N, C-alpha and C positions, 0 to 999 in steps of 0.2 A: 669879676669878683663873685664868689659863691658864698652861701651861708656857712658852709663847712667844707673843708678840704680833707679828704681821706688819703693817706699815703699807704699804698699797698692794696692789691686786688687779689689776695688769697682768700680763703674761705671766711676769715674773720672780717677783713675789710669789705668784702662784698655783702656780707650779712649786715654789717653796720650801715652800709649805703642803702640797702633795701629797707631797713627799719626807719631810717630818716626820710627817705624819699616818699614813702607811703604816708608820712605825716606832713607832707608838704614842704619839707626842708630842701632848699636848693643845694645839691651836693655835687662835687666834682671828685673823681677818684683818679689818682695818678699811680701808674704801675710801670716799673722799669722793664719787666719782661714783655717782649713783643707778642708772645703767645703763652698759653698755660703750659705748665710742666707736663710731659707725657706720662710720667710714672708717678704712682701714688705710694706714699709711706703710710699716712693716716688712713684708717678704714673704719674705725668704730665711732658710732654716734650714740651717746648715752641718753637715757630718757629725759633728764632735765634740759639738755641741749636740744633734743628733738622737739620738746614742748615749746622752747623758745623759737626755734625755726618755724614752727607752725604759725607763729605770729606774722610771718611774711608770706604765708601761703605756699611754701615749698615743701612742707613735710609730707604731703600726700605723694608728690612726685618722687621724693627720696625713698619713701617706704615701698613704692611701686617698683623701683629699680633695685633696691637692696635686699639683703637676706636678714630677716629678724632672727637673732640668736636668743632663744628663750631659755637655754640651759647650757651650763658648763660642766664638764666632767674631768676629774683628776684621775690619772691612771699610773700604775707602776707595776712593772713585771707582768704586763698583760692583764692586770686586774683593775677593776674600778675601785678606787679608794673613797671617792666622795663625789657627790653631785650637788650642783647649786642651781636652783630655779630662780628666774627673774620674774615669775608670774605676779608677785606681790609688790614689786618695787614701784609700779605705776599703774593707775587705772587706765590711762589712755595709751601708754606705750610700754607694755610689760616685757621689754626686750632691749637688747643692744643691737642697733642696726649696723650691719656690715655693708659698706659701700665705698669703693675707691674714692679717694679725695678728688681725683680728676673729675669724676662725674658729679660729685657734690658741688665743686666749684662751677661746673658748667651750668647746673640748674640754678645756682644762685646768680650767676652772671646773666642768665636768661631773664630772671626776675628783675634784676636791675635795669636791663634794657627795656623791659616792658614798662617799667615805671618812668624811665627817663632815658630815651635813646640819646647817646652822645655824652652821658655822664662819665663813662669810663674812657680814660686816655692811656693807651698802652705805648710802650717804648719811650717813657718819660722818666728820667732818672734825677732824683733830688740831689742838688748840690749845695744849697744854702737855705737857711731858715732864719728869719728875723722877726722877733716879737717886740712891738713897740708899746705894748700894754693895751692898745685898742684893737689892733688887728695883727695878723701874721702874714708876712710876705715870704713866699716860697719861690726860689729860683731853681730851675731844672734845665736839663739838656735833652734834646731829642733829635731825630733826623731832620727836623726843621730848624735846628739851632737852639739858642737860649730862649727859654720861656719864663714868664713871671706870672704868678698867681697871688691873689690876696684873699683873705677870709678872716672873719672874726675868730674862728676856731679851727684848729688842725687836730685831726685824730690820726695818730701813727699806728698803723697795723702792718708794718713792713718787716716783720719777722725777726729771727734771732740775731741777724746781723744788721739790725735797724740803723739806717743812716740818720733818721730823725733823732733817735736816742743819742747817737754819737755827737751830732751837731749841737744838741742841747747840753752835752756834757754830763749826762746822768750816769752815775756810778752804778755798778751791779755787784751783787754778792755771788761769786761763782764757786762751784764745787765740782770737781771731776771725780768720776767713779771708775773702779777697775773693770767694770762690766763692759763687754762688747758682744755684738750679736750679728748674725747673718740671717737674712730673711729672703724668701722667694715665693713666687706664685706659680702653682703647678695645677695640672688637671687633677680633679678630685675623684678617686675611686675608693675612698676609705670606708664608706658606709656610715660615716658620722652624720651625714646630712646637714641640717642647720645647727648642729651642736658645736660649741667650742670644746677643744680637747687640750688638756695640759698633761704632759708626760713628765713625771717626777723622777728623772734618771740621776744616778750618782754623778755622771760626767757633766751634768748641767741640764736645765729644763729645756724641753721642746714644746712650743706652743703652736696650736693649729686652729685656724679660723676659716669658716666658709666664706666664699666670695660669690658674687653673681656669675652666671655663665658656667656653672659646674667647675669652678676653680676653688683652690684652697691655698691659704697663705700658711707657710711654715716659718717659724722664728726659732732659731737655735742659739742658745747661750754658748759663747765660745770660751775656751780656756787658753792660757798663755802659749800652749804648744800647738794650737790649731792653726792650720795654714792660712786662714783668712783673718786671723785676729788682728794683724797689723795692717790690713787693707786688702785689695784685690790680689789674687794669686797671679803668678807670672803668665799662666796660659789663659788668663781672662775669664770672662763670664762662664764659658763652658766648663772650665775646670772647677770653678766655684759651685756651679749647679751640681756637678757630679759629686763633689765633696759633701755638699748638703744632703744629697740623696743617700750617700753612705752613712752619714752621721744620723740621719733619721732612721735608717734601717737598724743601726747598732743600738740606738737609744730607745726605739719604740717597737721594733720588730715589723714595721710596716714598710712597704715599697712605694716609692714615688718615681715617676718617669721623668728623668732629667731632661729628656727631649721635649717635654711640654712646658718648660720654663718660659714664662712671659715677663718676669721682672725679678731682679736680683739686686740686693743692696746690703752692705754691711754698715754698721753704725756703732759708735761709742755712746757713752751716756755722760751728761753733765747737767747741772742745774744752774740757772742764772736767774736771779731775782733782782729787779731794778729797785734802787733805794726809794724811788718814788715813781708814780704813774702820771702825776699832774705837774707840769712846769709852766706856769703862766697860762697862756692860751693854747698850750699843746698837751694833749692827753695821749698816753701810750696804752695800747691794749694788746691782748694776745701775746704771741712770742716776743714781741718787742718789749713787753714788760716782764714776762716770766717764761722761762724755758724749763720744762720739767722732763723727766725721763719718758720716752715713748712707751715703756712697759706699763700697761694698764690703759693706754689710749686716752689720756686725760687732756693732753695739750691743746688740741684743736677745740675740744669742748669747753675748756676753761676760757679760751678766747671768745667763744660765742656767748658765754654767760657774762663776760665783761661787757660785750656789746649790748646785750639785753638790759643790763643794769645802767649803762651809760645813755642809751637812746632817749629815755624820757627827760633826763637832765639836760641833754643838748637841745631837745625840742623846746624845753622851757627857756633856756638861755637865748635861743634864737628869737623867742617871742618877748624878750626884754626882761625876764625875771632874773633876780640875783641868785646865783647858784654856787657861790664860792664855798659856803659851808657844806652844801650837799656834795660837791666834788671831793671835799676832804673826807667825808664819810664814805663815798664811793671808793676812793683810793685805799683807805684803811681796810675796808671790808674785802675788796678784791685782792689786796696783797696778802691778807690773812687766808683767803681761799687758796691762793697760789702756794703758800707755805704748807697748807694742809694737804694739797695735792702732791707736793714734793715729798712729804713724809709718807704718804700712801704708796708712792712710786718706789721709795726706798724699801718698804716692806715687801712689795711685789718682787723687786730684784733680789732681795736677800733670800726669799723662799726658793728662788731658782738657781742659786749658785751651786757649784760642784761640792759634793760631800763624800767623805769616806763611807764605807759600808755601814759602820756602826751608827754614825750620825744620820745617814740616810734613813735607816730603819726608824730611828727616833722621830725624825721629822715627819715621815710618812704616817706613822701611827698617830702622831699629834694631829695632823691634818684630817685624817679619817675620824678621829675622836671628836674633834671640834665640829666637823660637818654633820655628825650624827645627832647633834643637839639642835632641834628645829629653830628655837629662838635665836641661837647664835648664828646658825646658817643664814637665817633671814637678815640678821643685822649685818653680816659680812656682805651679803648680796647688795644691800642698800649702800654700804660704803663703797663697794666696788663700782657701783653704777652712779657714783657722785651725788648721792642724796645726803 
């Protein structure tokens, strides 16, 4: 029996564990994956989340490995339409940190193991959850057979297909979008260095972000006639990487080497917001509670901010304090933050959709005009970085 059981050892669950362990809370983490995922979708760490991560002592290691993106540029027809600096969004972290999620998870897992070796249990799949009002009993299966755990509190950080949420019968508000994307990581010889670049093409936006190791991630907005819009092409990853290369060339005028591709993934977009985050003695955080569009890189960060807000409440509960009212406030505040992030993601996606030549010119002039007003540019930079 632990003080707290955490379901899920992704970036949010590991961060939650580290926050609680360093406060002396006895934590056990259950993760159904036997090993971390080899490929990373999420790469961006926003300043508020990086400040929260600093509370567990991992921010320095993250920054040391990542690429600080201090500026974004918007281009069209080979010309720079707008620039956005992140210099004033934070005194401590005036940048968005680019680091593959796999490395972020590895550094968080290392911190958890430093605080409590043996707290993380891999290859354990949740099958049943029972809350009697005083404690929660969790049943799971692993290579050792059926396991049973009990704790006064369970925190579910088990992702968009949350088993804990399903077992609790928590309803979600879901919305699917027509947008789909293909992204891949390639060797970087663009000359953009640590800058992010957005190419505002009529056929759909192309986004480009620096990665450690002289790599660059390319994200292409797909149209209904594009070969990968419905999933992988028949000739597999090689065909998709060549298609992405051609698409980047046509929309940006830049060449990327398809042979240097190290990751390729297509994805659609949907939003899922849980009706509630707190059910008895079970609290859901991260993607288990709210899934938002990956465009804008808010999802993982939103989960970390959930954990940072929840940690002091859990510590107080473990020490015998009544926290029912505080949990209600936590739930209301974090669901509101998730809805706000979802709206921002909708704006980000709308700006990148395909346009006719006439509407493209109007949109690009508007973006250039807005970005030229320093006060508005600064406000947008703060919104984009989740302030």
